[in-house]
C-alpha positions in Angstrom: -5.8 -11.1 86.1 -8.7 -8.7 86.1 -9.2 -6.6 83.0 -11.5 -3.8 81.9 -13.3 -3.3 78.7 -10.9 -3.1 75.8 -12.2 0.4 74.8 -11.8 2.0 78.3 -11.6 5.7 78.3 -10.2 7.9 81.0 -12.8 10.6 81.1 -16.5 10.3 80.5 -18.1 13.7 79.8 -21.7 13.3 78.5 -22.2 15.5 75.4 -25.9 16.4 74.9 -26.1 16.8 71.1 -23.5 14.1 70.4 -24.2 10.7 68.9 -22.1 9.3 71.6 -24.4 10.6 74.4 -25.9 7.7 76.3 -23.3 5.3 75.0 -22.5 2.3 77.2 -19.7 3.0 79.8 -16.2 2.7 78.4 -17.2 3.3 74.8 -14.7 5.5 73.0 -15.9 8.7 71.5 -12.7 9.9 69.9 -12.5 7.6 66.9 -9.4 7.8 64.7 -9.1 6.4 61.1 -8.3 2.7 61.0 -9.3 2.3 64.7 -11.1 -1.0 64.1 -8.2 -2.8 62.5 -5.6 -1.9 65.2 -8.0 -2.6 68.1 -8.9 -6.0 66.5 -5.2 -6.7 66.4 -4.8 -5.7 70.0 -7.6 -8.0 71.1 -6.3 -10.9 69.1 -2.7 -10.5 70.3 -3.3 -9.7 74.0 -3.6 -13.2 75.4 -1.0 -14.9 73.2 1.4 -12.0 73.9 0.9 -12.4 77.7 1.4 -16.1 77.5 4.6 -15.7 75.4 6.1 -13.2 77.8 5.2 -15.1 81.0 6.7 -18.3 79.5 9.9 -16.5 78.6 10.1 -15.1 82.1 9.6 -18.5 83.6 12.4 -20.0 81.4 14.7 -17.2 82.5 14.0 -17.7 86.2 14.7 -21.4 85.8 18.1 -20.7 84.1 19.0 -18.2 86.9 18.7 -21.0 89.4 21.2 -23.2 87.4 23.4 -20.7 85.6 26.2 -23.1 84.8 23.9 -25.4 82.9 22.5 -22.4 81.0 25.9 -21.1 80.1 27.0 -24.6 78.9 23.8 -24.8 76.8 24.4 -21.4 75.2 28.1 -22.2 74.4 27.2 -25.6 72.9 24.4 -24.0 70.8 26.8 -21.3 69.5 29.6 -23.7 68.7 27.1 -26.0 66.8 25.8 -22.9 64.9 29.2 -21.5 64.0 31.6 -24.5 63.6 30.7 -25.0 59.9 30.9 -21.3 59.0 33.6 -20.2 56.6 35.5 -18.1 59.2 35.7 -20.9 61.8 36.8 -23.5 59.3 39.4 -21.2 57.7 40.8 -20.3 61.1 40.7 -23.9 62.4 38.2 -22.9 65.2 36.0 -25.8 64.2 38.2 -28.1 66.3 36.2 -27.1 69.3 33.0 -28.7 67.8 33.6 -31.9 69.7 34.9 -30.2 72.8 33.3 -26.8 73.5 35.4 -26.6 76.7 38.4 -25.7 74.5 36.6 -22.7 73.2 38.5 -20.1 75.3 41.9 -21.6 74.6 41.4 -21.6 70.8 39.4 -18.5 69.9 41.0 -15.1 70.7 39.3 -12.2 72.5 38.1 -9.7 69.8 37.1 -6.1 69.4 34.3 -5.2 67.0 36.8 -3.7 64.6 38.6 -7.1 64.4 35.5 -8.5 62.7 35.6 -5.9 59.9 36.8 -8.2 57.1 34.3 -10.9 58.1 31.5 -8.4 58.3 32.4 -7.0 54.9 32.3 -10.5 53.5 29.0 -11.3 55.2 27.3 -8.3 53.8 27.8 -9.9 50.4 27.0 -13.5 51.3 24.2 -12.6 53.8 25.2 -15.5 56.1 27.6 -18.4 56.4 30.7 -16.4 57.2 30.5 -15.9 61.0 27.6 -18.2 61.6 25.4 -20.6 59.6 22.2 -18.6 60.0 20.9 -16.1 57.4 21.4 -12.4 58.1 17.9 -10.9 58.1 19.0 -7.3 58.6 22.0 -5.3 59.8 21.8 -3.4 63.0 23.3 0.1 63.1 24.9 1.9 66.0 27.7 4.4 66.5 31.1 2.8 67.0 33.9 4.0 69.1 35.4 6.0 66.2 32.0 7.4 65.2 31.7 4.9 62.2 28.3 3.2 62.5 28.7 -0.5 63.4 27.2 -3.3 61.4 25.9 -6.0 63.7 24.4 -9.1 62.0 20.8 -9.8 63.0 20.5 -13.4 62.1 17.4 -15.6 62.1 18.9 -17.8 64.9 19.8 -14.9 67.1 16.4 -13.3 66.6 14.4 -16.4 67.5 16.6 -18.0 70.1 17.9 -15.0 72.0 16.7 -11.5 71.2 13.0 -11.9 71.1 12.9 -14.2 74.2 14.9 -11.5 76.1 12.2 -8.8 75.3 9.5 -11.2 76.2 11.0 -12.1 79.5 11.4 -8.4 80.5 7.8 -7.7 79.6 6.8 -10.8 81.5 8.3 -9.2 84.6 6.4 -6.0 83.9 3.2 -7.9 83.7 3.9 -9.9 86.8 4.2 -6.7 88.8 1.7 -4.6 87.0 -0.9 -6.6 85.1 -2.9 -3.4 84.4 -0.6 -2.6 81.5 -2.7 -5.0 79.4 -6.1 -3.8 80.6 -7.1 -2.2 77.3 -5.6 -0.9 74.1 -4.7 2.5 75.5 -3.1 1.2 78.7 0.5 1.2 77.5 2.7 3.7 75.7 5.8 1.9 74.5 8.6 4.1 73.3 11.2 1.4 73.6 10.7 0.3 70.0 9.4 2.0 66.8 8.2 1.0 63.3 10.0 3.2 60.8 10.5 2.8 57.1 14.1 1.8 56.3 16.0 3.7 53.6 19.5 2.3 54.2 20.6 -1.0 52.9 23.8 -3.1 52.7 23.9 -5.3 49.6 20.1 -5.4 49.6 19.6 -6.1 53.3 18.1 -3.5 55.6 20.5 -1.5 57.8 18.7 0.0 60.8 18.7 0.8 64.5 18.0 -2.2 66.8 15.0 -0.3 68.2 13.3 -0.2 64.8 11.2 -3.3 64.5 9.9 -2.7 61.0 9.2 -4.8 59.1 8.2 -7.8 61.2 10.3 -10.7 60.0 8.0 -13.6 60.7 5.3 -14.7 63.1 7.7 -15.1 65.9 9.2 -11.7 65.7 8.4 -9.0 68.3 4.7 -8.3 68.0 3.1 -6.6 71.0 -0.7 -6.0 70.9 -0.1 -2.3 70.2 2.2 -2.9 67.2 -0.7 -1.8 64.8 -1.7 1.3 66.9 -1.6 4.5 64.9 0.9 6.2 67.1 3.3 3.2 66.8 3.4 2.4 63.1 5.1 3.8 60.1 2.5 6.5 59.6 3.8 8.4 62.7 6.6 10.9 62.1 10.2 9.7 62.5 11.5 12.8 64.1 11.5 12.7 67.9 9.2 15.7 68.5 6.7 14.7 65.8 6.5 11.1 66.9 6.0 12.2 70.6 3.3 14.6 69.6 1.4 11.9 67.8 1.7 9.6 70.8 0.5 12.3 73.1 -2.4 13.3 70.8 -3.7 9.7 70.7 -3.3 9.0 74.4 -4.4 12.2 76.2 -7.8 11.5 77.6 -7.2 7.7 77.7 -6.6 5.7 80.8 -2.9 5.3 80.4 -1.2 3.1 83.0 2.4 2.5 81.7 5.0 4.5 79.9 8.0 2.5 78.8 11.2 4.0 77.6 14.9 3.2 77.3 16.5 6.5 78.3 15.0 8.5 81.2 15.4 11.7 79.0 12.5 10.4 76.9 10.2 10.6 79.9 11.3 14.1 80.8 10.9 15.2 77.2 7.4 13.8 77.1 6.3 16.3 79.8 8.3 19.1 78.1 6.6 18.5 74.8 3.1 18.6 76.4 4.0 22.0 77.9 5.5 23.3 74.7 2.7 22.1 72.4 -0.2 22.2 74.9 -2.4 24.8 73.1 -2.1 22.8 69.8 -3.0 19.6 71.6 -6.0 21.2 73.2 -7.2 22.5 69.8 -6.6 19.0 68.2 -8.6 17.3 71.0 -11.4 19.9 70.9 -11.7 19.9 67.1 -11.1 16.2 66.3 -7.9 17.0 64.4 -4.3 15.9 64.3 -1.8 18.8 63.8 -4.8 20.8 62.5 -6.0 18.3 59.9 -9.3 16.5 60.3 -8.7 13.2 62.0 -11.5 11.9 64.3 -14.4 12.8 66.5 -13.9 15.8 68.7 -13.1 15.1 72.4 -14.1 18.3 74.3 -13.8 16.5 77.7 -10.2 15.6 77.1 -9.5 19.1 75.8 -11.0 20.7 78.9 -9.0 18.4 81.2 -5.7 19.1 79.4 -6.4 22.9 79.4 -7.0 22.7 83.1 -3.7 20.9 83.6 -1.7 23.3 81.5 -3.2 26.3 83.4 -1.5 25.0 86.5 1.9 25.8 84.9 4.0 23.4 87.0 2.3 20.1 86.1 3.4 16.5 86.0 2.6 13.5 83.8 0.5 12.2 86.6 -1.7 15.3 86.3 -2.1 14.6 82.5 -2.8 10.9 83.2 -4.1 10.3 86.7 -4.2 6.6 85.9 -0.4 6.3 85.5 0.9 3.5 87.7 4.2 2.5 86.1 7.2 3.7 84.1 10.4 2.0 83.0 13.8 3.1 81.7 17.5 2.8 82.4 18.0 3.8 86.0 21.5 2.8 87.0 24.9 4.4 86.4 24.7 8.0 85.0 21.1 7.5 84.1 20.4 7.7 87.9 21.2 11.4 87.7 17.7 11.8 86.2 16.0 10.4 89.3 15.0 13.7 90.9 13.6 14.9 87.5 11.7 11.6 87.2 10.3 12.0 90.7 9.0 15.4 89.7 7.6 14.4 86.4 6.1 11.1 87.6 5.3 11.6 91.3 4.2 8.5 93.1 4.5 6.4 90.0 6.2 3.0 90.4 9.5 2.4 88.4 10.8 -0.7 86.7 14.2 -1.0 85.1 14.9 -1.6 81.4 17.3 -4.4 80.5 21.0 -3.6 80.3 21.7 -4.1 76.6 23.2 -2.7 73.4 23.0 -3.4 69.8 25.6 -6.1 70.3 23.6 -8.1 72.9 21.7 -8.3 76.1 23.5 -8.3 79.5 20.8 -8.2 82.1 17.1 -8.8 82.1 14.9 -7.4 85.0 13.1 -10.1 87.1 11.8 -7.7 89.7 11.6 -4.0 90.6 15.1 -3.7 91.9 16.6 -0.5 90.4 20.2 -0.9 91.4 21.1 -4.2 89.7 19.6 -7.2 87.9 20.8 -10.7 87.2 23.2 -11.5 84.4 21.2 -12.8 81.4 22.8 -16.2 81.5 20.6 -17.6 78.7 21.5 -14.8 76.3 25.2 -15.2 75.6 28.3 -17.0 76.9 29.9 -14.5 79.3 33.5 -14.1 80.4 35.0 -11.6 82.8 38.4 -9.8 83.3 39.0 -7.6 86.3 38.5 -3.9 85.4 41.9 -2.9 86.7 43.5 -5.0 83.9 44.3 -2.7 80.9 42.6 -5.0 78.5 42.9 -2.8 75.4 46.6 -3.2 74.8 46.4 -7.0 75.3 43.6 -7.4 72.8 45.2 -5.1 70.3 48.4 -7.0 70.5 46.6 -10.3 70.1 48.0 -11.6 73.3 46.3 -14.3 75.3 43.7 -12.9 77.8 43.0 -14.9 80.9 39.3 -14.7 81.7 37.0 -15.7 84.5 33.7 -17.5 84.3 30.6 -16.5 86.3 31.4 -18.8 89.1 34.8 -17.3 89.5 33.9 -13.6 89.9 33.4 -11.8 93.3 30.8 -9.4 94.6 31.9 -5.8 95.0 34.3 -5.8 92.1 34.2 -4.3 88.6 34.9 -6.4 85.5 35.3 -6.0 81.8 32.6 -8.0 80.1 33.3 -10.4 77.2 30.4 -12.1 75.5 29.9 -14.6 72.7 26.6 -14.1 70.8 24.4 -16.3 68.8 25.0 -14.1 65.7 28.6 -15.1 65.2 30.4 -12.3 67.1 32.5 -14.4 69.5 34.5 -13.4 72.6 33.6 -9.8 71.9 35.0 -7.2 74.2 32.8 -4.1 73.7 34.5 -2.1 76.4 31.6 -2.3 78.9 32.5 -2.5 82.5 30.0 -4.0 85.1 30.0 -4.0 88.9 29.0 -7.2 90.6 26.6 -6.3 93.4 25.8 -9.8 94.7 25.5 -13.4 93.7 22.2 -15.3 94.0 22.0 -19.1 93.3 25.3 -18.8 91.5 24.1 -16.0 89.2 25.8 -12.6 89.5 23.6 -9.5 89.9 25.3 -6.7 88.1 24.9 -3.1 86.9 26.6 -1.2 84.2 29.3 1.2 85.4 30.8 2.8 82.3 32.5 2.0 79.1 36.2 1.7 78.9 37.3 5.0 77.3 33.9 6.6 77.8 33.4 9.1 80.6 29.7 9.7 80.5 26.4 9.2 78.7 23.5 11.4 79.8 20.9 10.1 77.3 22.5 7.1 75.7 24.8 9.1 73.4 27.9 7.4 74.7 30.4 10.1 73.7 33.9 8.7 73.5 37.3 10.3 73.9 38.0 9.5 70.3 34.9 11.2 69.1 35.5 14.4 71.1 39.1 14.4 70.0 38.1 14.1 66.4 35.5 16.8 66.7 37.9 19.2 68.4 40.6 18.5 65.8 38.1 19.2 62.9 37.1 22.5 64.6 40.7 23.6 65.1 41.5 22.8 61.4 38.4 24.7 60.2 39.6 27.7 62.2 43.2 27.4 61.2 44.2 26.9 64.8 47.0 24.9 66.4 45.2 23.3 69.3 46.7 21.8 72.4 45.5 19.7 75.3 41.8 19.8 76.3 39.5 18.6 79.1 35.9 17.7 78.6 33.3 16.9 81.2 29.5 16.6 81.7 27.5 19.3 83.3 24.2 18.4 84.9 21.5 21.0 84.1 18.1 21.1 82.4 19.0 19.9 79.8 22.4 18.5 80.5 25.4 19.4 78.3 29.1 19.0 77.9 31.9 21.5 78.7 35.2 21.7 77.0 38.3 23.6 78.1 40.9 23.8 75.3 44.3 25.3 74.9 44.7 27.7 72.0 47.3 30.4 71.1 45.0 33.3 71.6 41.9 32.6 73.8 38.8 34.8 73.7 35.1 34.8 74.1 34.3 35.1 70.4 36.6 32.1 69.7 34.8 30.2 72.5 31.5 30.6 70.8 32.7 29.7 67.3 34.6 26.6 68.5 31.5 25.5 70.5 29.4 25.6 67.4 32.0 23.9 65.3 32.7 21.1 67.9 29.0 20.6 68.4 28.5 20.3 64.6 31.3 17.8 64.4 29.9 15.6 67.2 26.5 15.6 65.4 28.2 14.3 62.3 30.3 11.7 64.2 27.8 10.3 66.7 24.2 9.7 65.5 22.9 9.4 69.0 24.4 12.8 70.0 22.7 14.4 67.0 19.4 12.8 67.9 19.5 14.0 71.5 20.6 17.5 70.5 17.8 17.7 67.9 15.2 16.6 70.4 16.5 19.0 73.1 17.5 16.3 75.5 21.1 17.6 75.4 22.0 21.2 75.5 24.6 22.9 73.3 28.2 22.2 74.1 30.1 25.0 76.0 33.7 25.9 75.3 36.3 27.9 77.3 39.6 28.6 75.6 42.7 29.0 77.8 46.4 29.8 77.0 48.9 27.2 76.0 50.3 25.0 78.8 47.4 25.8 81.1 46.0 22.3 81.1 49.5 20.8 81.2 50.3 22.8 84.3 46.9 21.9 85.8 47.6 18.2 85.2 51.1 18.4 86.7 49.7 20.1 89.8 47.3 17.2 90.3 50.1 14.7 89.9 51.8 16.2 92.9 48.8 15.7 95.2 49.9 12.3 96.5 49.3 10.2 93.4 52.4 10.8 91.4 52.7 7.2 90.2 49.1 6.8 89.2 48.0 10.1 87.8 47.6 10.4 84.1 46.4 13.2 81.9 42.9 12.2 81.0 40.9 14.4 78.6 37.6 13.1 80.0 36.6 14.1 83.5 33.8 12.8 85.6 32.4 16.3 86.1 33.0 20.0 85.0 34.8 21.1 88.2 38.0 21.7 86.3 36.4 24.8 84.7 36.6 26.8 87.9 40.3 25.8 88.3 41.2 26.7 84.8 39.1 29.8 83.9 38.2 31.1 87.3 34.5 30.6 86.8 32.0 27.8 86.6 30.3 25.9 83.8 27.4 27.8 82.4 29.2 31.2 82.4 28.8 31.5 78.7 25.1 30.6 78.6 
């Protein structure tokens, strides 16, 4: 793989009265404090990082050619890890230790909430309850009721599963775009962050899965840029502040790759440059960061950025002509961003981000296919249930659930996904539904469709019916109102937002506005991802239309009579906001 000098700079503008005038080609003239340390780290880590990632990718590709053996290996590993745990012994599950094939007939399908007692116990023991591996940290995410989940991040899960998954994905990125490791400024990674942790459970850190601070051991995730000033704990934790620091450090550099999870992050990157352009120009020109002395002035980069800003309608490719690649989620509802991404990143190649959540990894990209990727057969033991089966009542009642293995599912169908992880969360039904696009060498290629009970997720906020119902209920209580039925749907705009039509005794425009503010406030409190996306401007404020009592009930009944009387059910969540026109005689956005 050909590489350039590790200090490569995007723009070389000779400065006659500058100590850098006459420097050798590629020498940086915009020094920042601590530059030597982080660039030394980058140089030391570059080759080992590439080797680790390519090795993980090779191992994944081998498993994808023999998925049954990979699944058998994963199940045997998890049974060996968990059979001696307190929970397994107390429930008699350890009988499968000598016969992992009995696993599905002995252990029940579980929801996250079914593990509450064991998780409570494990927060005190820090291991040994669900699995026989120490809990190094607790991973935080919003649950279906808005209560943050506590997912055990164990040493075994970290080393055997989670880190190899990240490495395999980046191995794919390198295989297709080796330039992303050309020099220290080649890659802007927004997938992960290093932020100080202030929340603990019985002395163990409790944090988002994307926060990789602190590094646990030498085998933890450690990309070359992990010591870069825009990546570490010295960068602001708020979205806008952190993005400003990233932009300030990388404008004027030969940036090749911007990596994100949500496409909204890439769109907001361009918007923040537009919003804070004059401040960025001043910082570059004066050698400052947010107006404070920081490094050597970079008038060449300042002039270039000023020229770009003066165009008005600019793209990230204008800011960084060297951009050759971006990555993010690109399937399901995230695909609605494609036209915006094409405008913000014209002509720039795209690679998918893995399909994953705090609970585990489902797919890992092995090529640049944007529609689907192979099931990560070396990450978990996977089971499937046809999506048309109403799985919730069966699991809630503790009834036996018949599942399929990967060699029993069919292309073209949707399935509930059940996975057993190396952190002790066994046969977990998270509500995710996947579509099987094709099967290659016995491995299903799939893409995420939606979550059972969740209608949409523009930016990763995963708003649930329970969360919206709770927020509306709170708003009605605050206003002393006796609310009725409601409908809620997503409205695509810039930025996108949600629309609610709700029955009340006395509808009116002033009530619409007050309820919108109250429901929005409630959702912020319930769903941490919704709050984050609202604060960063990636989601617009919620819109409310109030209608008289029985309006929605009448609307639902009219739809029941349109040829689907036996199948139609009142569903508060809708796939779009078309119902607004039917119920209020206008369209979404009328109040904006």
